[in-house]
C-alpha positions in Angstrom: 53.2 -52.5 -3.6 50.2 -51.7 -1.4 49.7 -48.3 0.2 47.2 -47.2 2.8 46.3 -43.5 2.9 44.4 -42.3 6.0 41.3 -40.3 5.5 42.7 -37.4 7.5 45.5 -36.8 5.0 44.3 -33.7 3.0 40.8 -35.2 2.3 37.7 -35.3 4.5 35.4 -38.3 4.2 31.9 -38.9 5.5 33.2 -41.7 7.6 36.5 -42.4 9.3 38.8 -45.0 7.9 41.4 -45.7 5.3 41.4 -46.6 1.6 43.6 -49.3 0.0 45.0 -48.7 -3.4 47.6 -50.5 -5.6 50.4 -49.0 -7.7 54.1 -48.9 -8.5 56.2 -46.7 -6.3 55.3 -44.5 -3.3 54.6 -41.4 -5.4 52.4 -43.1 -8.0 50.6 -45.0 -5.2 50.0 -41.7 -3.3 48.6 -40.0 -6.4 46.3 -42.9 -7.1 45.2 -42.9 -3.5 44.4 -39.2 -3.6 42.5 -39.6 -6.9 40.5 -42.5 -5.5 39.7 -40.6 -2.3 38.6 -37.5 -4.3 36.3 -39.6 -6.5 34.9 -41.4 -3.5 34.3 -38.1 -1.7 32.5 -36.6 -4.7 30.3 -39.7 -5.0 29.3 -39.4 -1.4 28.5 -35.7 -1.7 26.2 -36.5 -4.7 24.5 -39.2 -2.8 23.9 -37.0 0.2 22.5 -34.2 -2.0 20.2 -36.5 -3.8 19.0 -38.0 -0.5 18.4 -34.6 1.0 16.4 -33.5 -2.1 14.2 -36.6 -1.9 13.5 -36.3 1.8 12.8 -32.5 2.1 11.4 -31.9 -1.4 12.6 -28.3 -1.1 13.9 -26.4 -4.1 16.5 -23.7 -3.8 15.4 -20.3 -5.1 17.7 -17.5 -5.8 17.4 -14.4 -3.7 17.2 -12.2 -6.8 13.7 -10.7 -6.8 13.9 -8.3 -9.7 10.9 -10.0 -11.4 8.7 -9.4 -8.4 9.6 -5.7 -8.3 8.9 -5.5 -12.1 5.5 -7.1 -11.6 4.6 -4.7 -8.8 5.7 -1.8 -11.0 3.1 -2.8 -13.6 0.4 -3.4 -11.0 1.2 -0.3 -8.9 -1.6 2.0 -10.4 -4.2 -0.7 -9.5 -2.7 -1.3 -6.1 -2.7 2.5 -5.3 -6.4 2.8 -6.4 -7.3 -0.2 -4.2 -5.4 1.2 -1.1 -7.0 4.6 -1.5 -10.5 3.1 -1.6 -9.7 1.0 1.4 -8.5 3.9 3.4 -11.3 6.2 2.5 -14.2 3.7 2.7 -13.2 1.4 5.5 -10.2 2.6 7.6 -11.1 6.2 8.2 -14.8 5.6 9.1 -13.7 2.8 11.4 -11.2 5.0 13.2 -14.0 7.5 13.9 -16.3 4.7 15.1 -13.7 3.2 17.5 -12.8 6.4 19.2 -14.5 7.3 22.5 -18.1 8.6 22.2 -17.0 12.1 23.2 -14.9 12.2 20.0 -17.5 10.8 17.6 -18.3 13.2 14.8 -15.4 15.5 15.7 -12.8 13.6 13.7 -11.9 14.9 10.3 -9.1 14.0 7.8 -7.9 17.2 6.1 -5.2 15.3 4.2 -4.8 11.7 3.0 -1.6 11.0 1.0 -0.5 7.4 0.9 2.8 8.3 -0.6 5.0 5.7 -2.3 4.9 2.1 -0.9 8.2 0.4 -1.6 8.2 -3.4 -1.1 11.3 -5.4 -0.4 11.4 -9.2 -0.6 13.6 -11.6 1.2 13.8 -15.2 2.5 12.2 -16.7 -0.6 11.5 -20.4 -0.5 9.6 -22.6 -3.0 8.3 -26.1 -2.1 5.8 -28.7 -3.0 3.2 -29.2 -0.3 1.3 -32.3 0.7 -1.5 -32.0 -1.8 0.9 -31.5 -4.8 0.4 -27.8 -4.7 3.3 -25.3 -5.2 3.9 -23.0 -2.2 5.9 -19.8 -2.6 7.0 -18.3 0.7 8.4 -14.8 0.9 9.0 -12.3 3.6 7.7 -8.9 2.5 8.8 -5.5 4.0 6.6 -2.7 2.9 7.4 0.9 3.8 5.2 3.9 2.9 6.1 7.6 3.2 2.4 8.4 3.8 1.2 11.7 5.1 -2.2 11.5 6.8 -3.5 14.4 8.9 -6.3 13.8 11.4 -8.1 16.3 13.6 -9.9 15.2 16.7 -11.7 18.0 18.6 -9.5 20.4 16.6 -6.4 18.7 17.9 -4.0 17.9 15.0 -2.6 14.4 14.6 -0.4 13.1 11.9 0.8 9.7 10.5 4.1 10.2 8.6 5.3 6.7 8.0 3.8 3.2 7.8 5.7 -0.1 7.6 4.4 -3.6 7.4 6.5 -6.8 7.6 5.4 -10.4 7.5 5.6 -13.8 5.7 3.4 -13.8 2.6 2.4 -17.2 1.1 1.4 -17.7 -2.5 -0.2 -21.2 -3.0 -0.9 -22.7 -6.4 -3.4 -25.5 -5.7 -5.0 -28.0 -6.2 -3.1 -29.8 -8.9 -4.7 -30.2 -12.3 -3.7 -32.5 -15.2 -4.3 -29.7 -17.8 -2.8 -26.3 -18.2 -2.4 -24.1 -16.2 -1.9 -27.3 -14.1 -3.5 -25.7 -11.0 -7.2 -25.0 -10.3 -6.4 -21.7 -8.5 -4.0 -19.5 -6.6 -4.4 -18.1 -3.1 -2.4 -15.3 -1.3 -2.3 -14.9 2.5 -0.3 -14.0 5.5 0.3 -17.0 7.8 0.3 -14.7 10.9 -0.6 -11.1 11.4 2.2 -8.9 10.0 4.2 -6.6 12.2 3.0 -3.0 12.0 4.9 0.2 12.8 4.1 3.9 12.2 5.4 7.3 13.2 2.9 9.8 14.7 3.3 13.6 14.8 1.3 16.3 16.6 -0.7 15.5 19.7 -0.4 11.7 19.3 3.3 12.1 20.0 2.5 12.9 23.6 1.2 10.8 26.4 -2.1 12.8 26.7 -3.7 11.0 23.7 -2.5 7.4 23.7 -6.1 6.2 22.9 -5.9 7.8 19.5 -2.6 6.1 18.7 -4.0 2.8 19.8 -7.2 3.1 17.7 -5.3 4.2 14.5 -2.8 1.3 14.8 -5.4 -1.4 15.6 -7.8 -0.2 12.9 -5.1 -0.4 10.2 -4.0 -3.8 11.4 -7.6 -5.1 11.5 -8.1 -4.0 7.9 -5.0 -5.9 6.8 -6.1 -9.0 8.8 -9.6 -8.9 7.2 -8.1 -9.0 3.7 -5.2 -11.5 3.8 -4.5 -13.0 7.3 -5.7 -16.6 7.8 -8.4 -17.7 7.5 -8.9 -14.8 5.1 -7.1 -14.9 1.8 -7.1 -13.5 -1.7 -8.2 -16.2 -4.1 -8.2 -16.5 -7.9 -10.0 -19.3 -9.8 -7.7 -20.2 -12.7 -10.0 -22.8 -14.3 -13.8 -22.1 -14.2 -14.6 -25.4 -15.9 -13.2 -27.7 -13.2 -14.8 -28.8 -9.9 -13.0 -26.2 -7.8 -14.8 -22.9 -7.5 -14.1 -19.5 -5.8 -15.7 -20.6 -2.6 -13.5 -23.7 -2.3 -10.4 -21.5 -2.7 -11.6 -18.7 -0.4 -13.0 -20.8 2.4 -11.0 -24.1 2.8 -11.7 -26.2 5.9 -9.2 -25.9 8.8 -6.5 -28.6 9.1 -6.9 -29.0 12.9 -7.8 -27.5 16.2 -5.4 -26.1 18.8 -6.8 -26.4 22.4 -5.1 -24.2 25.0 -5.6 -24.4 28.8 -4.5 -21.3 30.7 -3.7 -22.4 34.3 -1.6 -19.9 36.1 1.2 -17.3 36.1 4.0 -16.6 38.6 6.1 -13.6 39.6 4.5 -11.2 37.2 5.7 -7.6 37.0 3.8 -5.1 39.2 2.3 -2.5 36.9 0.0 -0.7 39.4 1.0 1.2 42.5 -1.7 2.0 45.1 -2.2 2.3 48.8 -2.3 -1.5 49.3 1.1 -1.9 47.5 2.4 -2.9 44.1 0.3 -5.3 42.1 -1.3 -6.0 38.7 -4.6 -7.1 37.3 -3.5 -9.7 34.7 -5.3 -11.3 31.8 -4.1 -13.5 28.9 -4.5 -12.9 25.2 -4.0 -15.7 22.7 -3.9 -14.9 18.9 -3.8 -17.3 16.0 -4.2 -15.6 12.6 -7.4 -13.5 12.9 -8.6 -15.4 16.0 -8.2 -13.6 19.3 -9.2 -14.9 22.7 -9.0 -13.1 26.0 -9.2 -14.6 29.5 -10.9 -13.2 32.5 -9.0 -10.6 34.7 -7.5 -11.7 38.0 -7.5 -8.6 40.1 -4.5 -7.6 42.3 -2.3 -10.6 41.8 1.2 -11.3 40.7 0.7 -15.1 40.8 -2.7 -15.5 39.2 -4.6 -18.8 38.8 -7.4 -19.2 36.3 -10.0 -21.9 37.3 -13.0 -21.1 35.1 -13.4 -20.1 31.5 -9.8 -20.8 30.8 -10.0 -23.3 27.9 -10.1 -22.1 24.2 -10.2 -24.0 20.9 -8.5 -22.2 18.0 -8.7 -23.3 14.3 -5.5 -24.0 12.5 -5.4 -23.6 8.7 -1.7 -23.9 7.9 1.0 -25.9 9.9 3.3 -22.7 9.8 0.9 -20.7 11.9 2.0 -19.6 15.3 0.1 -18.9 18.6 1.0 -15.5 20.0 0.5 -15.5 23.8 0.6 -12.2 25.7 -0.2 -11.1 29.3 -1.6 -7.6 30.0 -2.4 -5.6 33.1 -6.0 -4.2 33.0 -6.3 -0.5 33.5 -9.6 1.5 33.8 -8.5 4.9 32.8 -5.5 4.3 30.5 -4.1 1.8 28.0 -3.5 -1.7 29.3 0.1 -2.5 30.1 1.9 -5.3 28.4 3.5 -7.6 31.1 5.1 -10.1 28.7 
């Protein structure tokens, strides 16, 4: 006897329809039908998975990151030494340099304790890129219980906590026919990481916002200068091949992003004066380390830019993002973010 079992009967198929099976008796026919449907469904799942693997060329990576933590535990003494030298030789002098002239020479750092930096890794992905390199993408969250004390004109300021979060890429490339099968490895942030810190002392109050801004921007600039595109940490794995340190550290850009800033509408009023509520807007566009700022349109909530409003930005990785912000220009205080 012939039996027809609809696809909706206990088994879900990739396409609607029915399957014809042959057997003796209703029960045996139903069992054979179920078995055939199950086998067909499993075959379709295998085909779909194979097709997906071929088209995306992505490889699933477990979220378990114990090996990364173990590696950092071994490298921690070297990392701590590097960070201390970076803070003492670059960041602290740059903070003093960027402060207003009236504060130059009056800034001291009675205590610099970087504390323990505990990294956490998430969103790990491993893929083969277009030039047969292997790309490891990982989101890193780094928190440090640092204790840095600053004195500006004898006013105490403290930084008690620092956290950095961003997507870190580790790229093994270009491919090589001999071990280690790659000419080098580069490490970089695709976009500038998010930075957060807790201030204590005078910087907690509104009277010294400029110091908070200088400390935050100086630390972020130091991170950008080391490992935010186009900067990267590069290691030459094979000194005998045609790829050298310069090739890894300074690859050519992949393209150019051209942006035309035309106008804005219904912006928030950040200034209150005798003539009413208004803003003095300007636009900031950031891609990696590149930062472009438009001219300021005074006293307008519907600004129009007609001159000097085109910028070309180099793109080094397709994952890079353009960050566009609008600020209100202030003469005697920190500029306000409008959106």
